[in-house]
C-alpha positions as CSV (number, residue, x, y, z in Angstrom):
1,M,-56.2,-39.2,27.0
2,A,-57.6,-39.9,23.6
3,G,-57.2,-37.5,20.8
4,R,-59.1,-34.3,21.4
5,K,-61.3,-32.9,18.6
6,R,-61.0,-29.2,18.0
7,R,-62.0,-26.7,15.3
8,F,-58.3,-26.3,14.5
9,G,-55.6,-28.9,15.2
10,R,-55.5,-31.7,17.7
11,I,-54.0,-32.2,21.2
12,R,-53.2,-35.5,22.8
13,K,-51.6,-36.5,26.1
14,L,-48.5,-38.7,25.8
15,P,-47.6,-41.5,28.1
16,S,-44.9,-39.2,29.6
17,G,-47.6,-36.9,30.8
18,R,-46.7,-34.1,28.3
19,Y,-49.0,-32.9,25.5
20,Q,-48.5,-33.1,21.8
21,A,-50.1,-30.7,19.3
22,R,-50.7,-31.3,15.6
23,Y,-52.5,-29.4,12.8
24,L,-53.1,-29.6,9.1
25,G,-51.0,-26.9,7.3
26,P,-52.2,-24.9,4.3
27,D,-50.0,-27.2,2.1
28,G,-52.2,-30.2,3.2
29,V,-49.4,-31.8,5.4
30,D,-50.2,-32.9,8.9
31,R,-47.6,-31.2,11.1
32,P,-46.7,-31.8,14.7
33,A,-45.4,-29.1,16.9
34,P,-41.6,-29.1,17.1
35,R,-41.8,-29.7,20.9
36,T,-44.1,-31.1,23.4
37,F,-45.9,-29.0,26.1
38,R,-46.2,-29.2,29.9
39,T,-50.0,-28.5,29.8
40,S,-52.8,-28.8,27.4
41,G,-53.3,-25.0,27.7
42,E,-49.7,-24.4,26.4
43,A,-50.4,-26.7,23.5
44,D,-53.7,-24.9,22.8
45,D,-51.9,-21.5,22.8
46,W,-49.3,-22.8,20.3
47,L,-52.1,-24.1,17.9
48,A,-53.9,-20.7,18.2
49,A,-50.7,-19.0,17.1
50,Q,-50.4,-21.2,14.1
51,Q,-54.0,-20.6,13.2
52,T,-53.5,-16.8,13.5
53,E,-50.5,-17.0,11.1
54,I,-52.4,-19.0,8.6
55,G,-55.3,-16.5,8.8
56,K,-53.0,-13.5,8.2
57,G,-51.1,-15.2,5.4
58,D,-47.9,-15.2,7.5
59,W,-47.5,-19.0,7.7
60,Q,-44.3,-20.5,6.6
61,D,-43.4,-24.1,6.1
62,P,-41.4,-25.0,9.2
63,E,-39.2,-27.3,7.2
64,A,-38.4,-24.7,4.5
65,G,-35.4,-23.5,6.4
66,A,-33.8,-26.9,6.5
67,V,-31.4,-25.9,3.7
68,N,-27.7,-26.1,4.3
69,F,-26.2,-22.6,4.6
70,E,-23.1,-23.3,2.6
71,I,-25.0,-24.7,-0.4
72,Y,-27.4,-21.7,-0.3
73,A,-24.6,-19.1,0.1
74,V,-22.5,-20.4,-2.7
75,Q,-25.5,-20.5,-5.0
76,W,-26.4,-17.0,-3.9
77,V,-22.9,-15.7,-5.1
78,D,-23.2,-17.7,-8.3
79,E,-26.5,-16.1,-9.2
80,R,-25.5,-12.5,-8.5
81,G,-23.8,-11.7,-11.8
82,L,-21.0,-9.9,-9.9
83,S,-17.9,-8.2,-11.3
84,A,-14.8,-10.3,-11.1
85,T,-13.4,-8.3,-8.2
86,T,-16.6,-8.4,-6.1
87,D,-17.1,-12.1,-6.8
88,E,-13.5,-12.8,-5.6
89,L,-14.1,-10.7,-2.5
90,Y,-17.4,-12.4,-1.6
91,R,-15.9,-15.9,-2.0
92,R,-12.9,-15.0,0.1
93,L,-15.1,-13.6,2.9
94,L,-17.2,-16.7,2.8
95,R,-14.2,-19.1,2.8
96,L,-12.2,-17.3,5.5
97,H,-14.7,-15.7,7.8
98,I,-18.3,-17.0,7.4
99,L,-18.3,-20.7,6.4
100,P,-15.9,-21.9,9.1
101,T,-18.7,-21.1,11.6
102,F,-22.0,-21.5,9.6
103,R,-21.0,-24.2,7.0
104,A,-22.7,-27.1,8.7
105,W,-25.9,-25.3,9.8
106,D,-29.2,-25.0,8.1
107,L,-30.6,-21.6,7.4
108,D,-33.2,-21.8,10.2
109,E,-30.5,-22.8,12.7
110,I,-28.7,-19.4,12.3
111,T,-30.2,-17.4,15.2
112,P,-29.5,-13.8,16.4
113,P,-27.4,-15.1,19.4
114,R,-25.3,-17.2,17.1
115,V,-24.7,-14.3,14.8
116,R,-23.7,-12.1,17.8
117,T,-21.3,-14.8,19.0
118,W,-19.8,-15.2,15.5
119,R,-19.2,-11.5,15.1
120,A,-17.6,-11.2,18.5
121,E,-15.2,-14.0,17.7
122,R,-14.3,-12.5,14.4
123,L,-13.6,-9.1,16.0
124,S,-11.1,-10.7,18.3
125,A,-9.4,-12.5,15.4
126,T,-9.2,-10.0,12.5
127,G,-9.7,-6.3,11.6
128,A,-13.0,-4.4,12.1
129,T,-13.2,-3.5,8.5
130,T,-13.1,-7.1,7.4
131,V,-15.7,-8.1,10.0
132,A,-18.0,-5.3,8.8
133,K,-17.7,-6.6,5.2
134,S,-18.3,-10.2,6.3
135,Y,-21.4,-9.1,8.3
136,R,-22.9,-7.2,5.4
137,L,-22.4,-10.3,3.2
138,L,-24.0,-12.6,5.7
139,K,-26.9,-10.2,6.2
140,A,-27.5,-9.9,2.4
141,I,-27.5,-13.7,2.0
142,L,-29.9,-14.2,4.8
143,E,-32.1,-11.3,3.7
144,T,-32.6,-13.2,0.4
145,A,-33.4,-16.4,2.3
146,A,-36.1,-14.4,4.1
147,D,-37.4,-13.1,0.8
148,D,-37.4,-16.7,-0.4
149,E,-39.6,-17.6,2.6
150,L,-37.0,-20.1,3.8
151,I,-36.7,-18.3,7.2
152,R,-39.2,-16.1,8.9
153,R,-36.8,-13.2,9.7
154,N,-33.2,-12.2,9.1
155,P,-31.2,-13.0,12.2
156,C,-28.6,-10.3,11.5
157,R,-30.0,-7.5,13.7
158,I,-26.9,-5.9,15.2
159,R,-27.3,-2.2,14.7
160,G,-24.3,-0.6,12.9
161,A,-22.4,-3.9,12.6
162,G,-22.1,-3.5,8.8
163,K,-20.6,0.0,8.9
164,E,-16.9,0.6,8.3
165,S,-15.1,3.3,10.2
166,A,-11.8,3.4,8.4
167,P,-9.3,6.0,9.7
168,E,-8.8,9.2,7.8
169,R,-6.3,8.6,5.0
170,P,-3.1,10.8,4.8
171,V,-2.7,13.5,2.1
172,A,0.6,14.1,0.3
173,T,1.9,17.6,-0.4
174,V,2.6,18.9,-3.9
175,A,6.3,18.5,-3.2
176,Q,5.8,14.9,-2.0
177,V,3.9,14.0,-5.2
178,D,6.7,15.5,-7.3
179,A,9.3,13.6,-5.2
180,L,7.4,10.4,-5.6
181,A,7.1,10.9,-9.4
182,D,10.9,11.4,-9.6
183,A,11.7,8.5,-7.3
184,I,9.6,5.9,-9.0
185,G,11.3,6.5,-12.3
186,P,10.3,7.9,-15.7
187,R,8.3,4.9,-16.9
188,W,5.9,5.1,-13.9
189,R,5.9,8.8,-13.1
190,L,2.8,9.5,-15.2
191,M,0.9,6.9,-13.0
192,V,1.7,9.0,-9.9
193,Y,0.5,12.2,-11.5
194,L,-2.7,10.6,-12.9
195,A,-3.5,9.2,-9.4
196,A,-2.9,12.5,-7.7
197,Y,-4.2,15.0,-10.3
198,G,-6.8,12.9,-12.1
199,P,-7.6,11.4,-9.7
200,A,-7.6,8.0,-11.4
201,R,-8.1,4.6,-9.7
202,P,-5.3,2.1,-10.2
203,E,-7.6,-0.3,-12.1
204,E,-8.6,2.6,-14.4
205,Q,-5.0,3.4,-15.2
206,A,-4.4,-0.3,-16.0
207,G,-7.1,-0.2,-18.7
208,M,-5.9,3.0,-20.4
209,R,-4.8,2.8,-24.0
210,R,-3.2,5.1,-26.6
211,P,-6.6,6.3,-28.0
212,D,-7.7,7.3,-24.5
213,V,-5.1,10.1,-24.4
214,D,-6.5,13.5,-25.5
215,L,-3.5,15.8,-26.1
216,E,-5.6,18.6,-27.4
217,N,-7.4,18.9,-24.1
218,V,-4.5,17.6,-22.1
219,G,-6.5,14.7,-20.7
220,V,-7.1,11.0,-20.5
221,W,-10.4,9.2,-21.1
222,V,-11.5,6.5,-18.6
223,R,-13.6,4.0,-20.5
224,K,-12.7,0.7,-18.9
225,A,-11.1,-0.8,-15.8
226,E,-8.8,-3.8,-15.6
227,P,-8.4,-4.8,-11.9
228,E,-5.9,-7.5,-11.1
229,L,-7.2,-10.4,-9.0
230,T,-5.3,-12.1,-6.3
231,T,-4.5,-14.8,-8.7
232,G,-2.6,-12.3,-10.8
233,R,-5.2,-12.5,-13.6
234,R,-6.4,-9.2,-15.2
235,A,-10.2,-8.9,-15.2
236,P,-11.1,-6.3,-17.9
237,G,-14.5,-4.9,-17.5
238,E,-16.7,-1.8,-17.0
239,T,-15.8,1.1,-14.7
240,K,-17.1,1.0,-11.1
241,S,-20.2,2.9,-12.2
242,E,-21.4,4.8,-15.2
243,A,-20.0,7.9,-13.6
244,G,-16.6,6.3,-13.9
245,K,-16.6,6.8,-17.7
246,R,-15.2,10.3,-17.9
247,L,-12.6,12.6,-19.4
248,L,-9.9,13.5,-16.9
249,V,-8.9,17.0,-17.9
250,L,-5.4,17.3,-16.4
251,P,-3.3,20.3,-15.2
252,G,-1.4,21.9,-18.1
253,F,2.0,21.0,-16.6
254,M,1.2,17.3,-17.3
255,E,1.2,17.8,-21.1
256,K,4.9,17.2,-21.4
257,D,4.7,14.0,-19.3
258,L,1.8,12.8,-21.4
259,R,3.6,13.3,-24.7
260,R,6.9,11.8,-23.4
261,H,5.1,8.8,-22.0
262,L,3.4,8.1,-25.3
263,A,6.6,8.4,-27.2
264,W,8.8,6.4,-24.9
265,Y,6.8,3.9,-22.8
266,A,3.3,3.2,-24.1
267,E,2.7,0.0,-26.1
268,K,3.5,0.8,-29.7
269,T,0.4,-0.7,-31.4
270,P,-2.4,1.8,-32.3
271,D,-4.6,0.4,-29.5
272,G,-1.7,-0.3,-27.2
273,L,-1.8,-0.1,-23.4
274,L,-0.6,3.1,-21.9
275,F,1.3,1.5,-19.1
276,V,3.4,-1.6,-19.6
277,G,6.5,-3.0,-17.9
278,E,10.1,-3.0,-19.0
279,K,9.5,-6.2,-21.0
280,G,6.4,-4.8,-22.7
281,K,3.9,-6.8,-20.7
282,P,0.9,-5.4,-18.7
283,F,2.3,-4.2,-15.4
284,R,1.7,-6.4,-12.4
285,R,0.6,-5.2,-9.0
286,S,3.4,-7.1,-7.3
287,S,6.2,-5.7,-9.4
288,F,4.8,-2.2,-9.4
289,G,4.3,-2.5,-5.6
290,R,8.0,-3.1,-5.1
291,K,8.8,0.1,-7.1
292,W,6.2,2.0,-5.1
293,R,7.5,0.9,-1.7
294,K,11.1,2.0,-2.7
295,A,9.9,5.4,-3.9
296,R,7.8,5.9,-0.8
297,A,10.8,5.1,1.4
298,A,13.0,7.4,-0.6
299,V,10.6,10.3,-0.1
300,G,10.1,9.6,3.6
301,L,6.4,8.9,3.5
302,P,5.1,6.4,6.2
303,D,4.8,2.7,5.4
304,D,1.0,2.9,5.5
305,F,0.8,5.5,2.7
306,R,-0.7,3.5,-0.1
307,F,-0.6,4.3,-3.9
308,Y,-4.4,4.6,-3.6
309,D,-3.9,7.5,-1.1
310,L,-2.7,9.6,-4.0
311,R,-6.4,9.5,-5.1
312,H,-7.4,10.9,-1.7
313,T,-4.7,13.5,-2.2
314,G,-6.3,14.4,-5.5
315,H,-9.7,14.9,-3.9
316,T,-8.2,17.2,-1.4
317,L,-6.1,19.3,-3.8
318,T,-9.0,19.6,-6.3
319,T,-11.2,21.0,-3.5
320,R,-8.4,23.4,-2.5
321,S,-8.1,24.6,-6.1
322,G,-11.6,26.0,-5.9
323,A,-13.6,23.0,-7.3
324,T,-17.2,22.5,-6.1
325,L,-18.4,19.2,-4.7
326,K,-20.0,18.5,-8.1
327,D,-16.7,19.0,-9.9
328,T,-14.7,16.7,-7.5
329,M,-17.3,14.0,-7.8
330,V,-17.2,14.1,-11.6
331,R,-13.4,14.0,-11.6
332,A,-13.3,11.1,-9.2
333,G,-16.0,9.2,-11.1
334,Q,-18.0,8.7,-7.9
335,S,-21.8,8.8,-7.8
336,T,-24.9,6.8,-7.0
337,E,-27.8,6.9,-9.4
338,K,-29.2,9.8,-7.5
339,A,-25.8,11.6,-7.5
340,A,-25.4,11.1,-11.3
341,L,-28.4,13.5,-11.8
342,I,-26.8,16.0,-9.5
343,Y,-23.3,15.9,-10.9
344,Q,-24.0,15.7,-14.6
345,H,-24.0,19.5,-15.0
346,S,-20.2,19.6,-14.4
347,D,-19.3,19.4,-18.1
348,H,-15.9,19.3,-19.9
349,E,-15.6,23.1,-20.0
350,R,-16.0,23.2,-16.2
351,Q,-13.5,20.4,-15.9
352,R,-11.0,22.4,-17.9
353,V,-11.5,25.3,-15.5
354,V,-10.8,23.0,-12.5
355,A,-7.7,21.6,-14.2
356,A,-6.4,25.1,-14.8
357,G,-6.9,25.9,-11.1
358,L,-4.9,22.8,-10.2
359,D,-2.2,23.8,-12.6
360,K,-2.0,27.3,-11.1
361,M,-2.0,26.0,-7.5
362,V,0.7,23.3,-8.1
363,E,3.0,25.8,-9.9
364,A,2.6,28.3,-7.1
365,E,3.4,25.6,-4.5
366,R,6.5,24.6,-6.5
367,K,7.6,28.2,-6.7
368,K,7.1,28.7,-3.0
369,G,9.2,25.6,-2.3
370,T,12.1,26.5,-4.5
371,G,12.2,30.3,-4.5
372,K,12.7,30.2,-8.2
373,P,10.8,32.0,-11.0
374,D,7.8,30.2,-12.5
375,D,9.7,28.9,-15.6
376,Q,12.4,27.3,-13.4
377,A,10.0,26.1,-10.7
378,S,7.8,24.4,-13.2
379,G,10.5,21.8,-13.9
380,T,10.9,20.8,-10.3
381,G,8.9,17.6,-10.6
382,R,9.8,16.8,-14.2
383,A,11.6,13.6,-15.2
384,R,15.3,14.1,-15.4
385,E,16.7,13.6,-18.9
386,A,19.1,10.7,-18.9
């Protein structure tokens, strides 16, 4: 059958007996349908759908999605302006969990069934938390591709697939915190207390310097963070959020530890690091980790009790001391933009009240555990002079 004239597009019968449809796109390019049709009516329906999309402004270049996923994903990460730790995380997730499956495909070849199959395979091979992180990253990349009009719709449509359901973390007792501080040794005991009673993140402690110590208020300022990458390189930068810049007003019993640490262990230069190793170098996660594992074993805590769990302990103990949710959020340096407006009213004076409550509670727990008067019990967790 010869070419058939229509108001929109053309249909012709092929020697095979099937029908081909073509139309002139808004970009002026004559485009064939991606497949042939059994009847002319099916071809006509397909052309009608293209005409409707053009009329509504929903038409997309069918060849736009012919972009290699790996090239697009790597460029996506490059253009984000991410922090060093997030950049490292995204590239690791891509390398280990996403690209092995999607590397060779174009964006428009990644379909919902293929995403479901990939996720199921990942869940059988690695932890659910890692899979959730990988899924969120894949979804974010493909959402940008949809915004760029390279694909019609994001194929990541599995409800709840990006949510993490980590188990509840353990909480140490006051006695266990004291025992950890004693077991890890005098050079590192302040780190244990800052993690538990700050509560300060490890990367925040890594960035602390002499001027950050406020002896008058018995506190430490968090102004920067220095996370350590898997390569061992420090990545000095901003705190996790603006709320992360804060004064940690500490319980009064920590004043002695603060003064002693400054005198004995902090780097001696005016702007010196608060925590350095025995050779005067910034502490490394690997070497500190060995000391932490030995201390944890000596105290009898389980192998899955992480140093970071002291921060969770701090959340819990702060709440038990009478702090409000606003107070605990300020102390922990956690907030979204919305939360920042809610928690800004917990000022330094209120933080001193919270720290005093912690001080009172800890001393009471120590007294309960030893049966000694307050002045003797207060030395239970202190460094032994040697």
